[in-house]
All heavy atoms as TSV, in Angstrom:
chain	resi	resn	atom	element	x	y	z
A	1	CYS	N	N	116.153	84.419	104.151
A	1	CYS	CA	C	115.978	84.031	102.759
A	1	CYS	C	C	117.100	83.095	102.324
A	1	CYS	O	O	118.246	83.287	102.699
A	1	CYS	CB	C	116.019	85.251	101.858
A	1	CYS	SG	S	114.550	86.256	101.895
A	2	ASP	N	N	116.756	82.156	101.528
A	2	ASP	CA	C	117.742	81.282	100.913
A	2	ASP	C	C	117.917	81.738	99.477
A	2	ASP	O	O	117.132	81.403	98.614
A	2	ASP	CB	C	117.273	79.826	100.931
A	2	ASP	CG	C	117.183	79.280	102.334
A	2	ASP	OD1	O	117.987	79.694	103.179
A	2	ASP	OD2	O	116.300	78.441	102.577
A	3	GLU	N	N	118.959	82.514	99.265
A	3	GLU	CA	C	119.170	83.068	97.936
A	3	GLU	C	C	120.388	82.414	97.311
A	3	GLU	O	O	121.444	82.349	97.935
A	3	GLU	CB	C	119.369	84.584	98.019
A	3	GLU	CG	C	119.446	85.214	96.668
A	3	GLU	CD	C	119.441	86.720	96.741
A	3	GLU	OE1	O	118.834	87.271	97.639
A	3	GLU	OE2	O	120.070	87.320	95.876
A	4	ILE	N	N	120.240	81.913	96.110
A	4	ILE	CA	C	121.358	81.250	95.457
A	4	ILE	C	C	121.815	81.976	94.199
A	4	ILE	O	O	122.813	81.623	93.618
A	4	ILE	CB	C	120.999	79.794	95.111
A	4	ILE	CG1	C	119.784	79.728	94.197
A	4	ILE	CG2	C	120.790	78.977	96.362
A	4	ILE	CD1	C	119.470	78.341	93.679
A	5	GLY	N	N	121.080	82.975	93.786
A	5	GLY	CA	C	121.431	83.669	92.551
A	5	GLY	C	C	121.242	85.162	92.681
A	5	GLY	O	O	121.190	85.700	93.769
A	6	ARG	N	N	121.141	85.814	91.543
A	6	ARG	CA	C	120.960	87.260	91.488
A	6	ARG	C	C	119.733	87.577	90.654
A	6	ARG	O	O	119.358	86.804	89.784
A	6	ARG	CB	C	122.173	87.920	90.829
A	6	ARG	CG	C	123.415	87.817	91.640
A	6	ARG	CD	C	124.610	88.476	90.959
A	6	ARG	NE	N	124.277	89.802	90.468
A	6	ARG	CZ	C	124.696	90.298	89.310
A	6	ARG	NH1	N	125.461	89.590	88.523
A	6	ARG	NH2	N	124.368	91.502	88.935
A	7	VAL	N	N	119.170	88.751	90.900
A	7	VAL	CA	C	118.074	89.263	90.082
A	7	VAL	C	C	118.619	90.491	89.361
A	7	VAL	O	O	118.991	91.482	89.998
A	7	VAL	CB	C	116.844	89.638	90.940
A	7	VAL	CG1	C	115.767	90.267	90.090
A	7	VAL	CG2	C	116.314	88.406	91.664
A	8	CYS	N	N	118.679	90.401	88.027
A	8	CYS	CA	C	119.208	91.533	87.261
A	8	CYS	C	C	118.682	91.456	85.829
A	8	CYS	O	O	118.240	90.405	85.365
A	8	CYS	CB	C	120.730	91.551	87.274
A	8	CYS	SG	S	121.507	90.110	86.559
A	9	ASP	N	N	118.702	92.630	85.185
A	9	ASP	CA	C	118.312	92.736	83.778
A	9	ASP	C	C	116.901	92.207	83.527
A	9	ASP	O	O	116.671	91.381	82.646
A	9	ASP	CB	C	119.325	92.013	82.880
A	9	ASP	CG	C	120.733	92.558	83.045
A	9	ASP	OD1	O	120.866	93.779	83.263
A	9	ASP	OD2	O	121.694	91.780	82.973
A	10	ILE	N	N	115.938	92.692	84.318
A	10	ILE	CA	C	114.536	92.291	84.202
A	10	ILE	C	C	113.734	93.462	83.652
A	10	ILE	O	O	113.883	94.601	84.106
A	10	ILE	CB	C	113.946	91.903	85.574
A	10	ILE	CG1	C	114.761	90.802	86.238
A	10	ILE	CG2	C	112.476	91.536	85.464
A	10	ILE	CD1	C	114.659	89.460	85.593
A	11	THR	N	N	112.876	93.206	82.669
A	11	THR	CA	C	111.957	94.220	82.155
A	11	THR	C	C	110.531	93.719	82.320
A	11	THR	O	O	110.196	92.632	81.862
A	11	THR	CB	C	112.222	94.524	80.670
A	11	THR	OG1	O	113.556	95.029	80.527
A	11	THR	CG2	C	111.235	95.557	80.137
A	12	TYR	N	N	109.729	94.516	83.039
A	12	TYR	CA	C	108.293	94.262	83.152
A	12	TYR	C	C	107.606	95.164	82.138
A	12	TYR	O	O	107.928	96.346	82.036
A	12	TYR	CB	C	107.785	94.606	84.559
A	12	TYR	CG	C	108.388	93.755	85.643
A	12	TYR	CD1	C	109.487	94.195	86.378
A	12	TYR	CD2	C	107.859	92.508	85.938
A	12	TYR	CE1	C	110.032	93.423	87.381
A	12	TYR	CE2	C	108.405	91.718	86.943
A	12	TYR	CZ	C	109.491	92.191	87.655
A	12	TYR	OH	O	110.032	91.416	88.642
A	13	LYS	N	N	106.648	94.628	81.376
A	13	LYS	CA	C	105.983	95.420	80.339
A	13	LYS	C	C	104.489	95.527	80.608
A	13	LYS	O	O	103.847	94.551	80.982
A	13	LYS	CB	C	106.206	94.795	78.962
A	13	LYS	CG	C	107.617	94.963	78.456
A	13	LYS	CD	C	107.715	94.572	77.009
A	13	LYS	CE	C	109.104	94.921	76.510
A	13	LYS	NZ	N	109.168	94.871	75.072
A	14	ASN	N	N	103.979	96.744	80.356
A	14	ASN	CA	C	102.547	97.031	80.393
A	14	ASN	C	C	101.864	96.531	81.662
A	14	ASN	O	O	100.973	95.700	81.635
A	14	ASN	CB	C	101.868	96.464	79.143
A	14	ASN	CG	C	102.445	97.085	77.893
A	14	ASN	OD1	O	102.721	98.281	77.854
A	14	ASN	ND2	N	102.655	96.293	76.874
A	15	ILE	N	N	102.316	97.082	82.789
A	15	ILE	CA	C	101.722	96.783	84.088
A	15	ILE	C	C	100.528	97.711	84.268
A	15	ILE	O	O	100.659	98.937	84.183
A	15	ILE	CB	C	102.735	97.001	85.229
A	15	ILE	CG1	C	104.006	96.190	85.002
A	15	ILE	CG2	C	102.089	96.706	86.574
A	15	ILE	CD1	C	103.838	94.706	85.027
A	16	ASN	N	N	99.357	97.141	84.514
A	16	ASN	CA	C	98.133	97.916	84.710
A	16	ASN	C	C	97.659	97.763	86.144
A	16	ASN	O	O	97.484	96.642	86.623
A	16	ASN	CB	C	97.030	97.425	83.764
A	16	ASN	CG	C	97.359	97.760	82.333
A	16	ASN	OD1	O	97.208	98.892	81.916
A	16	ASN	ND2	N	97.825	96.771	81.585
A	17	VAL	N	N	97.459	98.902	86.835
A	17	VAL	CA	C	96.950	98.919	88.204
A	17	VAL	C	C	95.596	99.606	88.165
A	17	VAL	O	O	95.487	100.740	87.685
A	17	VAL	CB	C	97.914	99.684	89.146
A	17	VAL	CG1	C	97.362	99.745	90.553
A	17	VAL	CG2	C	99.301	99.072	89.119
A	18	TYR	N	N	94.580	98.917	88.651
A	18	TYR	CA	C	93.236	99.496	88.715
A	18	TYR	C	C	92.855	99.620	90.180
A	18	TYR	O	O	92.946	98.649	90.936
A	18	TYR	CB	C	92.224	98.614	87.980
A	18	TYR	CG	C	92.542	98.505	86.505
A	18	TYR	CD1	C	93.222	97.418	85.995
A	18	TYR	CD2	C	92.189	99.531	85.637
A	18	TYR	CE1	C	93.536	97.325	84.647
A	18	TYR	CE2	C	92.494	99.458	84.282
A	18	TYR	CZ	C	93.168	98.349	83.805
A	18	TYR	OH	O	93.484	98.278	82.473
A	19	MET	N	N	92.440	100.833	90.591
A	19	MET	CA	C	92.102	101.074	91.989
A	19	MET	C	C	91.202	102.292	92.102
A	19	MET	O	O	91.208	103.157	91.219
A	19	MET	CB	C	93.371	101.278	92.805
A	19	MET	CG	C	94.192	102.455	92.353
A	19	MET	SD	S	95.734	102.548	93.254
A	19	MET	CE	C	96.179	104.241	92.929
A	20	PRO	N	N	90.439	102.386	93.203
A	20	PRO	CA	C	89.645	103.597	93.437
A	20	PRO	C	C	90.569	104.811	93.589
A	20	PRO	O	O	91.695	104.673	94.081
A	20	PRO	CB	C	88.916	103.308	94.748
A	20	PRO	CG	C	88.973	101.834	94.927
A	20	PRO	CD	C	90.221	101.379	94.234
A	21	GLU	N	N	90.122	105.956	93.158
A	21	GLU	CA	C	90.953	107.162	93.208
A	21	GLU	C	C	91.331	107.563	94.635
A	21	GLU	O	O	92.339	108.202	94.854
A	21	GLU	CB	C	90.251	108.328	92.501
A	21	GLU	CG	C	90.183	108.170	90.998
A	21	GLU	CD	C	91.556	108.138	90.326
A	21	GLU	OE1	O	92.486	108.825	90.772
A	21	GLU	OE2	O	91.692	107.390	89.341
A	22	ASN	N	N	90.516	107.193	95.628
A	22	ASN	CA	C	90.778	107.630	97.003
A	22	ASN	C	C	91.631	106.631	97.790
A	22	ASN	O	O	91.861	106.827	98.975
A	22	ASN	CB	C	89.467	107.862	97.742
A	22	ASN	CG	C	88.630	106.591	97.844
A	22	ASN	OD1	O	88.905	105.604	97.177
A	22	ASN	ND2	N	87.604	106.631	98.667
A	23	ILE	N	N	92.127	105.603	97.153
A	23	ILE	CA	C	92.928	104.585	97.843
A	23	ILE	C	C	94.336	105.116	98.095
A	23	ILE	O	O	94.831	105.965	97.344
A	23	ILE	CB	C	92.971	103.276	97.025
A	23	ILE	CG1	C	93.353	102.097	97.913
A	23	ILE	CG2	C	93.924	103.380	95.870
A	23	ILE	CD1	C	93.127	100.749	97.247
A	24	ARG	N	N	94.969	104.604	99.165
A	24	ARG	CA	C	96.350	105.028	99.440
A	24	ARG	C	C	97.267	104.544	98.326
A	24	ARG	O	O	96.871	103.766	97.479
A	24	ARG	CB	C	96.815	104.511	100.793
A	24	ARG	CG	C	96.889	103.008	100.875
A	24	ARG	CD	C	97.308	102.575	102.279
A	24	ARG	NE	N	97.338	101.143	102.388
A	24	ARG	CZ	C	98.396	100.392	102.139
A	24	ARG	NH1	N	99.527	100.951	101.783
A	24	ARG	NH2	N	98.341	99.079	102.254
A	25	LYS	N	N	98.467	104.988	98.348
A	25	LYS	CA	C	99.417	104.648	97.287
A	25	LYS	C	C	99.616	103.132	97.197
A	25	LYS	O	O	99.861	102.475	98.207
A	25	LYS	CB	C	100.768	105.290	97.570
A	25	LYS	CG	C	100.807	106.780	97.421
A	25	LYS	CD	C	102.225	107.273	97.666
A	25	LYS	CE	C	102.349	108.737	97.374
A	25	LYS	NZ	N	103.741	109.198	97.508
A	26	PRO	N	N	99.562	102.575	96.004
A	26	PRO	CA	C	99.922	101.161	95.863
A	26	PRO	C	C	101.422	101.000	96.110
A	26	PRO	O	O	102.205	101.932	95.926
A	26	PRO	CB	C	99.554	100.833	94.419
A	26	PRO	CG	C	99.499	102.130	93.716
A	26	PRO	CD	C	99.165	103.177	94.740
A	27	GLU	N	N	101.810	99.818	96.528
A	27	GLU	CA	C	103.200	99.572	96.890
A	27	GLU	C	C	103.929	98.775	95.814
A	27	GLU	O	O	103.392	97.813	95.264
A	27	GLU	CB	C	103.258	98.794	98.210
A	27	GLU	CG	C	104.660	98.520	98.687
A	27	GLU	CD	C	104.693	97.824	100.029
A	27	GLU	OE1	O	103.951	96.840	100.225
A	27	GLU	OE2	O	105.458	98.284	100.880
A	28	ILE	N	N	105.147	99.203	95.535
A	28	ILE	CA	C	106.078	98.420	94.732
A	28	ILE	C	C	107.146	97.948	95.710
A	28	ILE	O	O	107.817	98.756	96.355
A	28	ILE	CB	C	106.704	99.249	93.599
A	28	ILE	CG1	C	105.638	99.679	92.603
A	28	ILE	CG2	C	107.802	98.443	92.903
A	28	ILE	CD1	C	106.150	100.591	91.507
A	29	LYS	N	N	107.271	96.635	95.820
A	29	LYS	CA	C	108.178	96.061	96.819
A	29	LYS	C	C	109.199	95.161	96.124
A	29	LYS	O	O	108.826	94.215	95.438
A	29	LYS	CB	C	107.362	95.254	97.814
A	29	LYS	CG	C	108.128	94.673	98.950
A	29	LYS	CD	C	107.155	93.978	99.901
A	29	LYS	CE	C	107.821	93.546	101.160
A	29	LYS	NZ	N	106.855	92.922	102.089
A	30	MET	N	N	110.469	95.498	96.312
A	30	MET	CA	C	111.563	94.673	95.789
A	30	MET	C	C	112.636	94.636	96.859
A	30	MET	O	O	113.257	95.649	97.170
A	30	MET	CB	C	112.116	95.249	94.490
A	30	MET	CG	C	111.155	95.154	93.356
A	30	MET	SD	S	111.980	95.452	91.799
A	30	MET	CE	C	110.594	95.319	90.696
A	31	ILE	N	N	112.833	93.445	97.424
A	31	ILE	CA	C	113.765	93.299	98.535
A	31	ILE	C	C	114.693	92.120	98.278
A	31	ILE	O	O	114.242	90.993	98.125
A	31	ILE	CB	C	113.004	93.096	99.863
A	31	ILE	CG1	C	112.153	94.333	100.161
A	31	ILE	CG2	C	113.970	92.812	101.002
A	31	ILE	CD1	C	111.273	94.205	101.371
A	32	SER	N	N	115.989	92.406	98.244
A	32	SER	CA	C	116.999	91.361	98.185
A	32	SER	C	C	117.497	91.131	99.608
A	32	SER	O	O	117.817	92.081	100.324
A	32	SER	CB	C	118.166	91.780	97.283
A	32	SER	OG	O	119.228	90.847	97.413
A	33	CYS	N	N	117.544	89.896	100.019
A	33	CYS	CA	C	117.968	89.555	101.379
A	33	CYS	C	C	119.486	89.547	101.541
A	33	CYS	O	O	119.983	89.373	102.639
A	33	CYS	CB	C	117.412	88.180	101.762
A	33	CYS	SG	S	115.626	88.135	101.806
A	34	ASP	N	N	120.208	89.744	100.473
A	34	ASP	CA	C	121.662	89.656	100.500
A	34	ASP	C	C	122.249	90.953	99.945
A	34	ASP	O	O	122.097	91.241	98.754
A	34	ASP	CB	C	122.113	88.450	99.668
A	34	ASP	CG	C	123.598	88.173	99.763
A	34	ASP	OD1	O	124.374	89.086	100.124
A	34	ASP	OD2	O	123.984	87.033	99.453
A	35	GLU	N	N	122.916	91.721	100.809
A	35	GLU	CA	C	123.511	92.992	100.372
A	35	GLU	C	C	124.510	92.817	99.237
A	35	GLU	O	O	124.696	93.716	98.428
A	35	GLU	CB	C	124.212	93.681	101.546
A	35	GLU	CG	C	123.269	94.238	102.573
A	35	GLU	CD	C	124.006	94.932	103.698
A	35	GLU	OE1	O	125.210	95.226	103.559
A	35	GLU	OE2	O	123.366	95.196	104.731
A	36	SER	N	N	125.151	91.657	99.172
A	36	SER	CA	C	126.151	91.443	98.127
A	36	SER	C	C	125.514	91.094	96.782
A	36	SER	O	O	126.214	91.003	95.776
A	36	SER	CB	C	127.125	90.328	98.531
A	36	SER	OG	O	126.484	89.069	98.543
A	37	LYS	N	N	124.182	90.888	96.772
A	37	LYS	CA	C	123.474	90.553	95.530
A	37	LYS	C	C	122.255	91.463	95.367
A	37	LYS	O	O	121.114	91.023	95.431
A	37	LYS	CB	C	123.043	89.094	95.543
A	37	LYS	CG	C	124.211	88.143	95.598
A	37	LYS	CD	C	123.763	86.718	95.700
A	37	LYS	CE	C	124.972	85.818	95.812
A	37	LYS	NZ	N	124.588	84.444	96.124
A	38	PRO	N	N	122.497	92.762	95.144
A	38	PRO	CA	C	121.358	93.682	94.975
A	38	PRO	C	C	120.622	93.415	93.667
A	38	PRO	O	O	121.196	92.876	92.720
A	38	PRO	CB	C	122.017	95.061	94.954
A	38	PRO	CG	C	123.397	94.805	94.428
A	38	PRO	CD	C	123.782	93.445	94.955
A	39	TYR	N	N	119.352	93.783	93.651
A	39	TYR	CA	C	118.588	93.742	92.393
A	39	TYR	C	C	119.132	94.852	91.510
A	39	TYR	O	O	119.274	95.994	91.937
A	39	TYR	CB	C	117.113	93.969	92.651
A	39	TYR	CG	C	116.400	92.839	93.355
A	39	TYR	CD1	C	117.051	91.716	93.819
A	39	TYR	CD2	C	115.038	92.911	93.556
A	39	TYR	CE1	C	116.376	90.691	94.453
A	39	TYR	CE2	C	114.345	91.882	94.202
A	39	TYR	CZ	C	115.026	90.786	94.646
A	39	TYR	OH	O	114.353	89.775	95.278
A	40	GLU	N	N	119.413	94.519	90.259
A	40	GLU	CA	C	120.049	95.476	89.359
A	40	GLU	C	C	119.329	95.532	88.022
A	40	GLU	O	O	118.840	94.518	87.528
A	40	GLU	CB	C	121.505	95.072	89.107
A	40	GLU	CG	C	122.349	95.021	90.361
A	40	GLU	CD	C	123.745	94.506	90.087
A	40	GLU	OE1	O	123.883	93.427	89.478
A	40	GLU	OE2	O	124.696	95.205	90.478
A	41	ASN	N	N	119.301	96.733	87.451
A	41	ASN	CA	C	118.777	96.960	86.103
A	41	ASN	C	C	117.342	96.433	85.953
A	41	ASN	O	O	117.051	95.623	85.085
A	41	ASN	CB	C	119.707	96.343	85.051
A	41	ASN	CG	C	119.389	96.853	83.663
A	41	ASN	OD1	O	118.821	97.934	83.505
A	41	ASN	ND2	N	119.715	96.082	82.652
A	42	ILE	N	N	116.458	96.918	86.810
A	42	ILE	CA	C	115.042	96.576	86.755
A	42	ILE	C	C	114.329	97.707	85.996
A	42	ILE	O	O	114.446	98.879	86.362
A	42	ILE	CB	C	114.427	96.415	88.157
A	42	ILE	CG1	C	115.238	95.414	88.999
A	42	ILE	CG2	C	112.957	96.037	88.064
A	42	ILE	CD1	C	115.272	94.008	88.484
A	43	VAL	N	N	113.595	97.360	84.953
A	43	VAL	CA	C	112.917	98.349	84.102
A	43	VAL	C	C	111.424	98.016	84.059
A	43	VAL	O	O	111.054	96.850	83.935
A	43	VAL	CB	C	113.493	98.328	82.663
A	43	VAL	CG1	C	112.730	99.277	81.754
A	43	VAL	CG2	C	114.974	98.654	82.677
A	44	ILE	N	N	110.591	99.046	84.170
A	44	ILE	CA	C	109.164	98.889	83.911
A	44	ILE	C	C	108.859	99.699	82.656
A	44	ILE	O	O	108.994	100.916	82.642
A	44	ILE	CB	C	108.285	99.369	85.082
A	44	ILE	CG1	C	108.618	98.583	86.352
A	44	ILE	CG2	C	106.805	99.221	84.725
A	44	ILE	CD1	C	107.872	99.053	87.581
A	45	ASP	N	N	108.495	99.008	81.603
A	45	ASP	CA	C	108.196	99.626	80.306
A	45	ASP	C	C	106.679	99.644	80.141
A	45	ASP	O	O	106.082	98.679	79.699
A	45	ASP	CB	C	108.865	98.820	79.197
A	45	ASP	CG	C	108.683	99.437	77.819
A	45	ASP	OD1	O	108.026	100.496	77.712
A	45	ASP	OD2	O	109.185	98.859	76.849
A	46	GLY	N	N	106.079	100.733	80.562
A	46	GLY	CA	C	104.626	100.880	80.484
A	46	GLY	C	C	103.967	100.553	81.805
A	46	GLY	O	O	103.633	99.404	82.075
A	47	LEU	N	N	103.816	101.550	82.665
A	47	LEU	CA	C	103.142	101.396	83.960
A	47	LEU	C	C	101.918	102.310	83.947
A	47	LEU	O	O	102.040	103.515	83.722
A	47	LEU	CB	C	104.087	101.776	85.098
A	47	LEU	CG	C	103.529	101.741	86.508
A	47	LEU	CD1	C	103.018	100.343	86.873
A	47	LEU	CD2	C	104.585	102.191	87.506
A	48	TYR	N	N	100.747	101.733	84.172
A	48	TYR	CA	C	99.480	102.464	84.059
A	48	TYR	C	C	98.684	102.358	85.355
A	48	TYR	O	O	98.628	101.284	85.957
A	48	TYR	CB	C	98.630	101.887	82.919
A	48	TYR	CG	C	99.319	101.934	81.584
A	48	TYR	CD1	C	100.194	100.931	81.187
A	48	TYR	CD2	C	99.107	103.002	80.716
A	48	TYR	CE1	C	100.838	100.972	79.965
A	48	TYR	CE2	C	99.749	103.047	79.484
A	48	TYR	CZ	C	100.603	102.028	79.119
A	48	TYR	OH	O	101.247	102.078	77.903
A	49	VAL	N	N	98.092	103.468	85.772
A	49	VAL	CA	C	97.148	103.482	86.887
A	49	VAL	C	C	95.822	103.954	86.337
A	49	VAL	O	O	95.713	105.062	85.807
A	49	VAL	CB	C	97.617	104.395	88.039
A	49	VAL	CG1	C	96.545	104.480	89.116
A	49	VAL	CG2	C	98.924	103.887	88.627
A	50	ASN	N	N	94.825	103.073	86.410
A	50	ASN	CA	C	93.489	103.364	85.876
A	50	ASN	C	C	93.560	103.870	84.431
A	50	ASN	O	O	92.873	104.808	84.046
A	50	ASN	CB	C	92.743	104.357	86.771
A	50	ASN	CG	C	92.469	103.779	88.144
A	50	ASN	OD1	O	92.408	102.576	88.324
A	50	ASN	ND2	N	92.311	104.636	89.125
A	51	GLY	N	N	94.422	103.237	83.656
A	51	GLY	CA	C	94.545	103.562	82.238
A	51	GLY	C	C	95.464	104.716	81.910
A	51	GLY	O	O	95.738	104.983	80.743
A	52	GLU	N	N	95.981	105.427	82.919
A	52	GLU	CA	C	96.854	106.581	82.694
A	52	GLU	C	C	98.316	106.165	82.830
A	52	GLU	O	O	98.732	105.660	83.873
A	52	GLU	CB	C	96.539	107.677	83.711
A	52	GLU	CG	C	97.402	108.914	83.583
A	52	GLU	CD	C	97.088	109.928	84.674
A	52	GLU	OE1	O	95.916	110.017	85.097
A	52	GLU	OE2	O	98.021	110.618	85.095
A	53	ARG	N	N	99.085	106.389	81.769
A	53	ARG	CA	C	100.509	106.019	81.790
A	53	ARG	C	C	101.247	106.885	82.807
A	53	ARG	O	O	101.099	108.108	82.830
A	53	ARG	CB	C	101.121	106.178	80.405
A	53	ARG	CG	C	102.521	105.609	80.328
A	53	ARG	CD	C	103.088	105.692	78.925
A	53	ARG	NE	N	104.364	105.014	78.875
A	53	ARG	CZ	C	104.599	103.895	78.219
A	53	ARG	NH1	N	103.644	103.327	77.519
A	53	ARG	NH2	N	105.788	103.336	78.228
A	54	GLN	N	N	102.058	106.254	83.614
A	54	GLN	CA	C	102.828	106.957	84.633
A	54	GLN	C	C	104.201	107.327	84.076
A	54	GLN	O	O	104.845	106.521	83.402
A	54	GLN	CB	C	102.994	106.068	85.876
A	54	GLN	CG	C	101.684	105.606	86.478
A	54	GLN	CD	C	100.806	106.746	86.908
A	54	GLN	OE1	O	101.128	107.483	87.842
A	54	GLN	NE2	N	99.680	106.915	86.228
A	55	THR	N	N	104.633	108.549	84.358
A	55	THR	CA	C	105.936	109.007	83.876
A	55	THR	C	C	106.982	109.021	84.986
A	55	THR	O	O	108.154	109.236	84.728
A	55	THR	CB	C	105.816	110.412	83.261
A	55	THR	OG1	O	105.290	111.307	84.243
A	55	THR	CG2	C	104.904	110.376	82.034
A	56	ASP	N	N	106.541	108.824	86.228
A	56	ASP	CA	C	107.467	108.688	87.351
A	56	ASP	C	C	106.794	107.810	88.414
A	56	ASP	O	O	105.648	107.415	88.268
A	56	ASP	CB	C	107.891	110.050	87.915
A	56	ASP	CG	C	106.727	110.854	88.473
A	56	ASP	OD1	O	105.978	110.314	89.320
A	56	ASP	OD2	O	106.566	112.019	88.088
A	57	LEU	N	N	107.512	107.515	89.474
A	57	LEU	CA	C	107.007	106.592	90.486
A	57	LEU	C	C	106.470	107.287	91.730
A	57	LEU	O	O	106.257	106.654	92.754
A	57	LEU	CB	C	108.117	105.602	90.872
A	57	LEU	CG	C	108.573	104.683	89.745
A	57	LEU	CD1	C	109.810	103.890	90.157
A	57	LEU	CD2	C	107.447	103.745	89.337
A	58	SER	N	N	106.221	108.602	91.649
A	58	SER	CA	C	105.774	109.351	92.820
A	58	SER	C	C	104.396	108.917	93.321
A	58	SER	O	O	104.061	109.141	94.482
A	58	SER	CB	C	105.773	110.855	92.522
A	58	SER	OG	O	104.836	111.147	91.493
A	59	ARG	N	N	103.604	108.294	92.487
A	59	ARG	CA	C	102.266	107.850	92.885
A	59	ARG	C	C	102.313	106.538	93.679
A	59	ARG	O	O	101.312	106.064	94.177
A	59	ARG	CB	C	101.404	107.679	91.632
A	59	ARG	CG	C	99.961	107.443	91.920
A	59	ARG	CD	C	99.133	107.577	90.685
A	59	ARG	NE	N	97.728	107.474	91.015
A	59	ARG	CZ	C	96.751	107.678	90.193
A	59	ARG	NH1	N	97.006	108.013	88.943
A	59	ARG	NH2	N	95.511	107.567	90.561
A	60	PHE	N	N	103.497	105.955	93.804
A	60	PHE	CA	C	103.659	104.658	94.443
A	60	PHE	C	C	104.476	104.751	95.725
A	60	PHE	O	O	105.354	105.596	95.857
A	60	PHE	CB	C	104.358	103.690	93.480
A	60	PHE	CG	C	103.544	103.396	92.265
A	60	PHE	CD1	C	103.576	104.242	91.173
A	60	PHE	CD2	C	102.711	102.298	92.215
A	60	PHE	CE1	C	102.809	103.998	90.048
A	60	PHE	CE2	C	101.936	102.042	91.099
A	60	PHE	CZ	C	101.985	102.893	90.015
A	61	ASN	N	N	104.180	103.857	96.652
A	61	ASN	CA	C	104.983	103.697	97.854
A	61	ASN	C	C	106.065	102.681	97.501
A	61	ASN	O	O	105.771	101.521	97.232
A	61	ASN	CB	C	104.106	103.192	99.008
A	61	ASN	CG	C	104.894	102.965	100.267
A	61	ASN	OD1	O	105.946	103.554	100.468
A	61	ASN	ND2	N	104.380	102.104	101.117
A	62	LEU	N	N	107.318	103.121	97.470
A	62	LEU	CA	C	108.418	102.238	97.085
A	62	LEU	C	C	109.027	101.612	98.332
A	62	LEU	O	O	109.485	102.317	99.224
A	62	LEU	CB	C	109.488	103.008	96.314
A	62	LEU	CG	C	109.018	103.675	95.028
A	62	LEU	CD1	C	110.163	104.447	94.396
A	62	LEU	CD2	C	108.453	102.666	94.062
A	63	ASN	N	N	109.012	100.302	98.397
A	63	ASN	CA	C	109.608	99.553	99.495
A	63	ASN	C	C	110.755	98.746	98.899
A	63	ASN	O	O	110.550	97.678	98.347
A	63	ASN	CB	C	108.553	98.645	100.142
A	63	ASN	CG	C	109.069	97.920	101.351
A	63	ASN	OD1	O	110.253	97.980	101.678
A	63	ASN	ND2	N	108.187	97.209	102.025
A	64	MET	N	N	111.957	99.310	98.990
A	64	MET	CA	C	113.112	98.717	98.327
A	64	MET	C	C	114.227	98.489	99.347
A	64	MET	O	O	114.467	99.328	100.208
A	64	MET	CB	C	113.651	99.655	97.254
A	64	MET	CG	C	112.593	100.186	96.343
A	64	MET	SD	S	112.313	99.076	95.031
A	64	MET	CE	C	112.410	100.169	93.673
A	65	LYS	N	N	114.894	97.363	99.217
A	65	LYS	CA	C	116.069	97.077	100.044
A	65	LYS	C	C	117.061	96.321	99.172
A	65	LYS	O	O	116.704	95.325	98.546
A	65	LYS	CB	C	115.681	96.239	101.255
A	65	LYS	CG	C	116.851	95.944	102.169
A	65	LYS	CD	C	116.409	95.161	103.382
A	65	LYS	CE	C	117.621	94.867	104.254
A	65	LYS	NZ	N	117.245	94.023	105.384
A	66	ASN	N	N	118.271	96.818	99.144
A	66	ASN	CA	C	119.317	96.222	98.302
A	66	ASN	C	C	118.849	96.126	96.851
A	66	ASN	O	O	118.945	95.088	96.210
A	66	ASN	CB	C	119.731	94.843	98.831
A	66	ASN	CG	C	120.225	94.898	100.252
A	66	ASN	OD1	O	120.921	95.826	100.625
A	66	ASN	ND2	N	119.863	93.928	101.049
A	67	CYS	N	N	118.347	97.239	96.369
A	67	CYS	CA	C	117.799	97.290	95.013
A	67	CYS	C	C	118.163	98.632	94.396
A	67	CYS	O	O	117.935	99.678	95.004
A	67	CYS	CB	C	116.283	97.133	95.061
A	67	CYS	SG	S	115.495	97.149	93.447
A	68	GLN	N	N	118.731	98.589	93.213
A	68	GLN	CA	C	118.979	99.837	92.488
A	68	GLN	C	C	117.639	100.468	92.138
A	68	GLN	O	O	116.620	99.763	92.037
A	68	GLN	CB	C	119.772	99.561	91.219
A	68	GLN	CG	C	121.176	99.111	91.439
A	68	GLN	CD	C	121.902	98.862	90.122
A	68	GLN	OE1	O	121.318	98.805	89.057
A	68	GLN	NE2	N	123.214	98.693	90.220
A	69	PRO	N	N	117.601	101.779	91.921
A	69	PRO	CA	C	116.341	102.419	91.541
A	69	PRO	C	C	115.748	101.773	90.281
A	69	PRO	O	O	116.472	101.394	89.360
A	69	PRO	CB	C	116.747	103.872	91.267
A	69	PRO	CG	C	117.993	104.079	92.064
A	69	PRO	CD	C	118.698	102.739	92.053
A	70	ILE	N	N	114.431	101.661	90.265
A	70	ILE	CA	C	113.725	101.128	89.099
A	70	ILE	C	C	113.725	102.182	88.009
A	70	ILE	O	O	113.497	103.368	88.280
A	70	ILE	CB	C	112.279	100.781	89.472
A	70	ILE	CG1	C	112.256	99.649	90.495
A	70	ILE	CG2	C	111.471	100.401	88.242
A	70	ILE	CD1	C	110.862	99.381	91.041
A	71	LYS	N	N	113.963	101.755	86.783
A	71	LYS	CA	C	113.873	102.668	85.637
A	71	LYS	C	C	112.483	102.531	85.042
A	71	LYS	O	O	111.990	101.421	84.822
A	71	LYS	CB	C	114.940	102.320	84.610
A	71	LYS	CG	C	116.348	102.476	85.118
A	71	LYS	CD	C	117.342	101.940	84.132
A	71	LYS	CE	C	118.726	101.917	84.773
A	71	LYS	NZ	N	119.626	101.027	84.077
A	72	LEU	N	N	111.850	103.660	84.782
A	72	LEU	CA	C	110.504	103.669	84.214
A	72	LEU	C	C	110.582	104.241	82.810
A	72	LEU	O	O	111.111	105.312	82.585
A	72	LEU	CB	C	109.592	104.524	85.102
A	72	LEU	CG	C	108.111	104.502	84.791
A	72	LEU	CD1	C	107.548	103.101	84.930
A	72	LEU	CD2	C	107.401	105.440	85.751
A	73	LYS	N	N	110.050	103.479	81.848
A	73	LYS	CA	C	110.019	103.925	80.444
A	73	LYS	C	C	108.608	104.283	80.074
A	73	LYS	O	O	107.664	103.714	80.517
A	73	LYS	CB	C	110.489	102.804	79.515
A	73	LYS	CG	C	111.981	102.563	79.528
A	73	LYS	CD	C	112.240	101.402	78.606
A	73	LYS	CE	C	113.518	101.482	77.874
A	73	LYS	NZ	N	113.704	100.410	76.935
């Protein structure tokens, strides 16, 4: 990766995921290629699966590298 900056202080709002109930876990993937520049302060404010607001990330497969835990509101 050619990384010249940092990813920090990002808020995603009202993310809607629609999928069949029998599908495997959807993936949330956040990967920084540079250990010295981890993704920081990432917030998801309103995450929904088939219209149901999620209160934690257990329903998702988290693929994270050099990333602080995502905060879910």
